[in-house]
N, C-alpha and C positions, 0 to 999 in steps of 0.2 A: 515335776519340780524344775526341770530344765527349761520348760516353756515359760514358767514364771520368772526364772532368772533372765532368760532372753528378752522377755517383754519388759522387764524392769530396766535392763540395759538399753534397750531401744527407746524406752520412754525417757531415760536420762539424757540420751543423745539428742532428743527432740528439743530440749531446752537449750537455747544458744549459750547461756551463761555456763551451764555445766559442761557443754561440749568444749567451749574455749578453755575452761579450767582444766579439763582432762588433757587436752592437747598441750597446754602450757606445762602441766605437771610432767608429761612425758618428755617434752623438749628440755626442760630444766634438768631432769634426771639424767638424760643422755649427755647433756653438756657438762654436768658435774663429773660424770665418769671420764669423759674425754679430757677435760682440763686436769683432773687429778692425775691421770696417767701421764700427761705431758709434764706436769710439775715433777712427778716422781722420776721420770726419765732424765730431766735436766739435773736434778739433785744427784742422781747416780753418775751422770757424766762429769759433773763438777768434782765429785768425790774421787773418781778415777783420775781426773787430771791432777788433783792435789797429791794423790798417791804416787803418780808417775813423776811429779816435780821434785819429790824428796830424793835424797841420795839413796842409792840401793843399800840395803842392810841397816839403814837407820831405823830406830824404833819409832813407832807412831807418837805424835805429840800427846802429852797428858792434858786433860781438861783442867781448868783452874779449880782450886779447892773451894772457892766461894760460890761456885755456880752448880746447879743441879743438872742432871742429864737432859732435862727438857729445854734448858736455855743454851746448851752447847751442842752443836751439830755432831753427828757421828763421824 
C-alpha cells in the first residue's frame, strides 16, 4: 500500500501544474502563519503601550454600549 501511495505522489509531482500548485500551497500557508504571528505580536505591543500610557490604578476604559465585542478591540 505504501508503494502505491509513493508512486501516486511521484506521479503527481511529474505533472508541472500540480507541482507548482503544491509548492504555492506550501508557500502561502507558511506566509499566512508568519504574517498572522507578526500581526498578533504588533497588536499585543500596542495594547501594552496603551496600558502603560494610562495612569496607574485607573480602571480600564469601558467599551461603548452601541458596539459589540467584535468591533471594539480588547
